[in-house]
N, C-alpha and C positions, 0 to 999 in steps of 0.2 A: 504494500500500500504506500502511495506517495505521502510525503510529509504534509502536503496541503489537504489531502483527503483525511489524514489522521487528525488534523486540527479542525476538521469540520468545515474546511474552506473549499469553495468550488474550484475544481480543476479547470485550467484554461484549455479550451478546445483549440486545435490547430487550424490556422488559416481562417479565422473569422473575418468576414468582410467588415472593414472598419466603418462602412456606411450602411450596414445592414439595418433591417427594421428594428425598432425598439423592442418588439416582442422577443427577438433573438438577442439583440445587443444587451438589453437590460433584463431579459426575462429569466425564468427559472431554469432548472437543470433539464426539464423536459424540452424546453425550447432549445437549449444548448445541444441536446442530443440530436435534435432534428437538423442542426446546422453543422453537420459534419463537414470537414475540409474548410472550415471558416475559423475566424478568431473571435473570441468572446470577451466582453468587458468583465473583468473580475469584480466581485462584490463580496462584502462581508458585513457583519453587524458589530464587529469589535470596535472599541474606542481606545484611543491612545493619547499620550501626552504630546503637546505641540512642540515641534522642533524648528518652526519657521523663523523665529527671531523677530517676528512682526510685533510692533508695540502693542502691548495688551493691558495697558493701565486700566481700561474700563471693562475688561472682559473677565469671565470666570477663569479659574485656573486651568480647567480642562477644555477651554475653548480655543480653537485654532483658526484665526481669520483666513489663513491661506488654505485651510482644508487638509494640511499634512500633519500627521502625528509622528511620534517617535518610531512607530512601526516595529517596536521591540518584539512583538509576537511573530513577525515575519522575518525569518532569516533569508539570506540571499538565495538559498536553494529554492525556497518557496516562491519568491518573486520570479525567478527565472523559469521555474516550472510553469508558472501561470503565464508568463510572457512568451514561452517557447524557447527558453535557454538562449536568449540573445547574447552574443559574446561581448565582453568588455575587457579593457586592458587590466592586467593584474595590478591589484592595489589601487585601482582608480574607481571613482564613482561616476565617471563619464560614460555615456552610452556610446556604443560603437557608431562610427560615422556611416552614413548610408542607410541606417535603419530608421524606419518611420517612428517618429517620437510619440510616446504615450505618457500620460500623466496619471499619477496615483493620487486620488482625491477623496477626501472625506466629505460626503455629500452635504449634510445639514450645515456643518460649520462653514464650508466654502460658500454655500448658497446664502447664508445669513450675512457673511462678510461682503460678498459681492453686492448684494442689495444695499447694505448699509453704506458702502463706499461709493457705488456707481449710480444707484437709482436715486438721484438727488431730488427728483420731483415726486418720488414715492408712489409711482403708479404700477409697480411690479414689472416694469419694462426698462431696458437700457437702450436709450436712443441718442441721437446727435444733440438733443435738447438737454440732456443731463450734463451736469457740470463736474462730474468726478474726474479723477486723474486718468481714466481710461487705460489702466494697466493694473494687473494683479499677478502676484507671484504664486506659482504652483510647482510642486515637486515632480520630477520625472520618475516614471515607474522603473526604468532600468537602473536607477541609482537607489532604489528602495525609498524614494521620496527625499533623499538628502540633497541632491543637486537640484537647484531651483532655476526656473526660467520664467520669463514674463509672458503673459497673454495680453496683447495690446490691441487697442482700437475698438471702436463701437461694434463693428461687425462680429469680431471674434468673441468679445465679451458678451454680447447679446446671445450669440450661439452657445456660449458656456452657460449662461443663465437658462437657456432653453433645454440644454442637455441635462443640467442638474435638476431642473423642474420635472422633466420626464423620468429621470432616474429615481427621484423621490416618489413619484407616482407608482413606480414598480417596487417600492419598498427597499431600495438599495441604500445602504449606509456608506459603503466605500465602493469606488469604481476605479478601474483602469480605463482611462478615456483616451481614445486616439485623437491626436492633434488634427488629423484629417477631417474629423467631424466639426472642428471649429474653423478651419481655414478653407473648407470646401468651396469651390467655385459657386457663387451665389445662384447662377442660372441652374447649375446641376442640383444644388441643394433644394431650391424651390420645386423644380421638376420632380425630384425624388420624393419630397414631402407630399406633393399633390398625388402622385401615382401610388405611393405606398402607405400614406397615412390619411390625407384629407378625404379621399374618396370613401375610405372605410368609415371615417368618423361621420360622414354625411349620409351614410346608407341606413335606410329604415326598412322595416317590414311590419305589417300589421297582423299580429296573431297573439296567441296567449303568452308567448315568451316575453313580450315587451309592451303589452297593451297599455299598461300604466304610464309608460314613458311617452309613447307616440300619441296617446289620447290627450295628454296634457296640453293646454292651449294658453299661451301667454296673452292671447287676444280675447280671452274670455273675461269680460268685465262684469259678470253677474255677481250677486252677493254670495253665492255658494258654488264656486267652480269645482267641478269634479268630473272624472272621465265619463264620457258618453260615447257610444258608437251606434250609428244608424245603419241598418242593413236593408238593402233593397228587397222587395218581395220576391224578386226572381232568384234570390240566393237563399232559400230556406235552410239549407244545411249550415250556412254561415250563421244564421240566426240561432239555431240550436247550439252551435259550437260556442258562440259568445255567451249565451244564456248559461251554459254549463260552467264556463269559466267564472261568471259573476256569482253563481251559486256556491261554487267551491272556494271562492276567495272573496268573502264579503268585505274584507279589509280594503280591497281595491275601491270600493264604492262605485263599481262599474255599472252604469245604466245601459241596458241593451234595448234599443227601440226599433221596431219595424217601420220602415219608411212608407209613406202613403204611395199608392200607385199613381195618383194624379198630383204632380208637383206644380203648384201654381204660386204666383206671388203672394196670395193670401196665406197659403199653407206655409211658405217659407218665412213670412213675417211672424207667423204664429210660433215659430221655433226660436225666436230671438232670445227668450228667457231660458231656453234649454239648448244652447249650441252644442254641437258634437262633431265627432269625426265620422266621415263616410267610409264604409267598408270598401276595400279594393280586392283585386283578384287573389285567390288562394290556390295552392297546388295540393292535390290529394295524393297521398301515398299510403301504402299499407305497412303497418308495423308487423313484421314477421313473427315477433315474439307473442304479441297479443292478438294478432289476426284482425285488428281494428284499423279503420281509416284514420290517418293522421293529417291534419291540415297545417300548412305552412304558408305564410304570406309571401307573395311574389315581391322581391326587393325593389326598392327605388331609391333615388338620391334626392335629398331635399336641398333647397338653396343655402340654408345656414342661418345663424342668428335666431331671430324670433320666427323665422319662416320654417316651420317644422313639418310641412305637409308635402304631398305630391302637387307641385305647381305646374301650370300649363306650359308656357313658352320657356320658362326656366329649364324645364326638363329636356327640351330639344337642345338648347345651348349646352347644357351639361353633357348630353349624349355625344355631342361632337368631341368633347374632351375625353369622355370615357372610351370612345372608339380609338382615339389616338393612344390612350393608355392601355389598350387591349383589355378593357373591361366590357367586352361585348355582352356578357351576361346581364349586367346592370342596364345597359341601353335597351336590350331586348325586353327585359322585365318592365321597363317604363312604357314601352309600346304596348305590351300586354295589358298593363293597368289602364292605359288610355282606352283601349278597346272595351274593357270592362266598364269604364265610366260612360262611354257613349251608349253601350248596350243598356245599362241600368239607370243612368241619370240623364241621358239624352244629349250629352255634350262632354267635351273635355273641359273640365271645370277650371275656374281660376285657381282653386285648390280644393282638396277633398274635405271641406267643412260645410256644415249645413247652410251657413250664411252665404255660401257661394253658389247655391244650387241653381240660381237663375242667371249666373254670370259665367261667361267663358273667358278665353284669352286668345292671343294671336295663334292661328292654326298652322302647325308645322308637321302634322302626322304623316303625310305621304312621304316627304323627304326623309323624315326620321326613320320610317319603316324601310324605305329603299336602301338607306345607308346601312342599316342593320342587316337587311337581307343580303347585301353584297358580301358581308363578312360571314354569313352562315349558310350560303346557298348550297354548299356541298353537304350539309348536314341533313339527316332525315327530318321531315316535318317543316323544312324551311319554306316550301311553297305554300303550305297551309297557313303558316305564320303570315306570309304576305297577303294571302287571300283574306284572312280575318281583318288585317289592317286596312286593306282597300275597301272592304265592305263597310267597316266602321267609318272610314273617311267619307264614303259616299253618303251614308246615313247622316253624318254630321253636316256635310255640305247642304243637303236638302232641308234638314230640320232646324238648323241653326242659322246659316249664313245666307241661304237663297230663298228665305221666306220672311214675311213680316214678323216682328217690327224692324229687323235689321236690313232687309232688302228695300232699296228705294225703287218703287214701281216705275218711276219716270226714266231714270238712267240705267237701271239694272245693277247699279253699284251696290255694294254692301257697306254697312256702317256698324260701328260699335254702339249698339242701342239695346241693351238688355232690358228684360221685363223687371218689374218690381217697383217698390216705393219705400219711402221712409229713410231714416238715417242709417248708413252702412254700419252694421253692428260690430264689425271687426276693428273699426277705428277707435282711437283713444277717446274717452268721453269729452275731452276738452277740444278736440280737433275742430269741431264746427261751432264753437262758442260764439265767434264773431258773426256767424251767419244766423244762428238760431236765437240769440239773446233778444234782438229787436222784436221777433215774433212772440217770444215768451212774454215780454213786457206788454205787447199789444193785447194779449189775451189775459193779462193779469195773473200769470202763472209763474212758478219757479222754473228754472231751466229744465230740471229733471221731470217736472210735471208736464211741461210742454212737449218734451221729446216723446213721452209715453202717449200723450193725447194725439200727437201727430202720427206716430207710428201705427196707432190703432184706428186712425181715420175719424176719431172724435172731432178733431179739428182738421179742416181742409184749407190748404193754402196753395192755390194754383201756381203762384210764382215760385214757391218753395218746391213744389212738385217738379217744375221745369228745371230748377237748379239741380236737384238730385237725379233727374233723368240724365243730364249731362255728366254729373259726377260719376254715376254708375258706368257710363260709357268710357270715361277716362280710365277707370279702374279696370274695365274689361280690356282696354287697349294695351295694358301693361305699362303705359307711359304716365303713370300717376306720380306727380302731377306736372303740368306744363301749361304755359300761357297759350301755346299753340292750340290746346284742346279745351281749356277751361271755359265753361258756360256755353260751349258750342259743339262739343264732341259728338253728341247723338245725331246731329245734323250733318256731320262731315263724312264724306266718302274719302277715307284716307288712302294715301299712296301705299302705305304699308299693308293694310288689310287686303286691298284689291290686288296687290302684287302677290300676296300669299295665296289668294284664291285662284289667280291665274296659274300659279305653280301647282295647286291642287288639280285644276282642270287638265293641265298638260301631263302631270304625273299619272293621274287616273287613266287617261287615254293610253299612255304608254304601257302601263301595267296590264291593262286589259288586252291590248294588242300583242304585246311581246310575251306575256306570261300565261295568258288564258285564251289564246287563239281567237282573240277579238270577240269573245262571247262569255260574259261572266254572269252566272246565275245569281240572282238576288233572293236569298231566303226571306221568308215572311218577317222574321224578327229584325231584319235590316231595312225594311221598307218604312216609309213615312206616309202620312195621309196624302201627300201630293204625289207619291210614287207607288201607291198601293197596288196598282195594276201592272207595274213594270216587272216582268219576270226575269228579263235579261238586260244587261247593259253592254253596249258596244263602244268602241273608241270614237266613232264618228261624231256622236252627239257632244262628247267632251271636247273634241277638237273645235267644234263650232262654238261652244261656250267660251273657250280660250280666245279664239279669234275675235269674237264679239267684244269681250272684255278689253282686250288690247286695243281694238279700234276705238272704243269709247274713252279709254284712258288717254290715248294719243290726242283725241279730240278735245277733251275737257280738262285734262290734268297737265299735259305737256306744255312747257313754255320754252320755245326755241331760242328766244333772245337771252334768257337767263341760263339756259342749258340745264334745266331741272324739272322734275315732276313736282306738282303741288297738289295738296288736298283740294277737294271740290265740295263746296257747301250746297247741299241739296235743297235747303230751305230758301236760300238767297239765289240759288241757281248761278253761282259764280265761283271761279277759282280763287283760292286764297293766295297769299303771298308770303307765308311763313316758310323760311328756308330751313329745311330739316334734313338730317342724315338719312331719314327713311327714303329719300329720293333714290339712294343707291340700292334699295331693295328691288327696284325694277331691274337692275343688272343681276342681282342674285337670282331672281326668278326667271331671267332670260327673256323678258318681254321687251326690253329696250332694243332698238335697232342698233347696228354698229355705229351709225351716225349719231344717234342719241347718246350712246355710251361715250363716244369721243367728246361730245359737248359737255357731258356731265363731268368728265375728268378734267377737261380744259377750263370750264367756267364754274361748275358747281363745287368741285373739290377745293379750290383755293378759298372759298367762302367758309368752309367747314373744317379745314385742317388746322390743327394747333400743335403745341409743343409735344403733347403726349398722345397724339392720334386725332380722332374725329370728335368734335363737339356734337352734342345732340341737335343743336340748332345754332344759327348765327346770332351774334350779339345784337346786330341791328334788328333782327326779327323779334328777339326777346323784348327789347326796349329797356327803358330805365328801371332800376330797382332801388328800393329803399325801405323805410319803415312801413310805409303804407302799401308798398308793392314789393314784397320780399321775393327772394330767389325761389325758383321752383326746380326740383332736382332733375327733371328731364329737359332743362333748358341750358343755354350757355351759362357758365363755362364747364359744364359737367359732361363727362364721357362715360359710356356704358359698354360693357363687353358685347352685348348683342349687336349694337351698331357697328362695332369694329369687325366682328367675325363675318357678318353678312356682307359688309363692304369688301373685305379682303376676298371673300369667295366670289363676289360679283366681278371685281377687277380681274381676278385670275381667269374667270370664265370668258372674258372679252379680250384676254391677252395683255392686260396691263400689269405685268409681273413686277416691274420696277415700283409702281405706285403701291401695289399690295405689300411688297416687301418693306417699303419705307414706312407705311402706316403701321404694319405689324411691329417693326423695329421700335418705333416711337412708343407704342403702347406697352410693349414688353419691357423696354428700358424703364419707363415710368414705374411700372409695377416692381421691377427688380430694385430700382433705386429706393423706393419706399420700404421694400422688404429688407434691404441692407441697413438703412438708416434708422428704421423704426421697429427693431426687434422682431422682424419676420412678419409684419402686418400684411394681410391681403384682405381687401375690403370689397364691398358691394359695388361701389362706383368711385370715380376719381374726378378731381378738378384738373382737366387736361391742360390748363394754362399755367399751372404752378410747378416750377422745376424742383422745389425743395420738399414740400410736404403735400403732395397731391391727394393724399387720403383724407385730408381735412376738408369736409364738405359743410358749407354753411347754408343748409336748406332744411326743409321740413323732413322729419323722420330720422335725421342724423345719418349715420353710416354703419351698417351691419358689418361685423367682422373685426372691429378695432378694439372691442372691450374684452380683453383676455388678460390672464395673470401668468406671467412667466414665459409661456410658450403658446404659440398659435396652435389650435387643435384641428381646424377644419377649413381655414380660409373662407372663401365664399364661392358657391357652386359655379356660376357662369364665368367668374373671373379665373378660377382654377382652370376651367375649360379653355378660356381664351388664351391662357398662357401656353399650355402644351399644344394647342391647335395652331397658335401663331408661330411657335418655334418650328413647327413642321414646314412652314412656308419659307423660312429664312435659310440662307445658305450657311455653310460651315464658318466662313469668315465673319459673317454677321453674328453668329452665335458666340464665337470667341470674343468678339468686341463687346458684346453684351456682358459676358462674364467678367470683363475688365471694367464694367460700369462706364462705358464710353457713350456719351450723348450722340444722337444721330448726326448732328451738324459736324462734330469732330470726326466721326467715322466717315462721313461723306467726303469731307475735305481730304482725309488721308487716302481713301481709295481713288479719289479723283487725281490726286497728285501722283499716285503710284501707277495709275493706269487701270484699265478694266480688270476686274477679278471674275 
């Protein structure tokens, strides 16, 4: 038996990857055994007397600011066995040259010292805004902690904080930490975190194993929030399954409710005081031991932060990143859950909560399904997967987007115009104070009394109804909020929505023609009142719909002088003039002509390109802002991952490789710079005009993803996706420059001076 095993200390495995997943790097011996031919971080629970020589006037006798103890319990034989018998010079504490450096660290003491010294603003992060010395001394593992070296700079110190935070989560007291984890190329580090950690942290499934967690809703503002799950009547086995869980675990306080078959605005408003989670698809398996069926929720990825559900267009953007990360299983699972939603709830919901039952989001199902299909087409059942997806998309098209109230009967355009009334229940109670207070005073009611009276139609206010009609439209658009859409959204035929529906029409035609021999049978459950007599679909009718939509968009939305598509107001019967990045969705969908694409790149792009990529809209279109007219998060100067990814894809589709690479570089540089300077932060949206702290957003709702302690755990879904998706667009030279935190202007000057690469 080795000395380390005799002392009850974990033996070091050979050749542990220094950048391996925390489960392996900091995990238990079972994890270590699974990581054969890799190197493992040593850990123990022993405590030792400090040898660092660090001034300790204010610290307990057994406290080591640097994290290194006397290590008297560890003779050099132990240390070298743990490290793999790395050679040293006889009689020297120096490590052999050419050997990757490792640090021997006592976790709690070093973590406390690091925060005390470097986290001067006391937010549990180490950033460029902290005023500490930006250096800390740690002992090397090869010298048994006796030889000391400095860890310097914001990036390495913040990485040290992150590693110690994670090690503590795993219960580690002492670790051998590879320097490579602290000095790792930041592009490689963030890519690794996204692929190996963030996706897993954002993955959810709805079943008995975690119903208490996923049913919890930070947007439940009722007096007695507790988990509720609503099950559609078409899934009786799920209803029995959840009822059984509730009965066996009364401590959960899980309420299981059968959803009504007729989902109307009245019905949805009646659920305001009892909001809950909507069930999603489950897989049935048989337990060989018991001979019984076992249900397991089909997994999906949530956006992050307070958004803990299956969201509509977030899921498409996330899927782009999942496919790059080879997580095809998760992307496929989200398509499957969308098909379930359309079958049972009539639409892809804003998210799977009861208060979203009348509201959808931008439709991306056909492209999402096709991308997944391309990755699984050699697998059994792949064609059936595609068939179910296209049937669901056809039903969604007819029952949501191509009928009233969303379809404009005059132009044939579709609008974000969902059913419903009342105050959106998912918003914070104070969100509409400035709108509702005058009405409450008019009726002699308190704010809370008026909201209840208005939501139950005891009080009727037509002007307020109109305001919330547009507000619901803004939320359905995914662009909540923006001066482009405020108080007018329900009347707008937007470029984005109609580009997406053109893509639906083209995709459905191609799928039917290529994969189903131009004749797709429509089962009864996928028919709508408008299509109840249509037994088969062919590509021709969908081709005609696409041509008609493109013709009308060219006529009513295209401005040749400005080189951009603009929204069309169906009430005023006029084109708007708000310059928005959604103009490039026409290129993503393939509806722009080559001439239109050239004009958008030549004239439209300069209006919307900024330091960190694309802004949501131009500053001129947004207009002045101030106390009376505050910033809106989907306006200038903010940029969002969906706008970037769709634009890159559109530019590549039309051959504008240089523009796509430039925009992707700017966006990824901005994310990387904030990641390096601000303790690994990855947030929902960015101010693309700020070179220093773009994650600081001065708009309503704040910024999801920035509020973490010690180490980021999940980033934010579609920003994670945009990072790995964008890196796939860039050439190797660009990726190396990003790793060196080189701004685009510097990179461009360098490559221009050196010639073409």
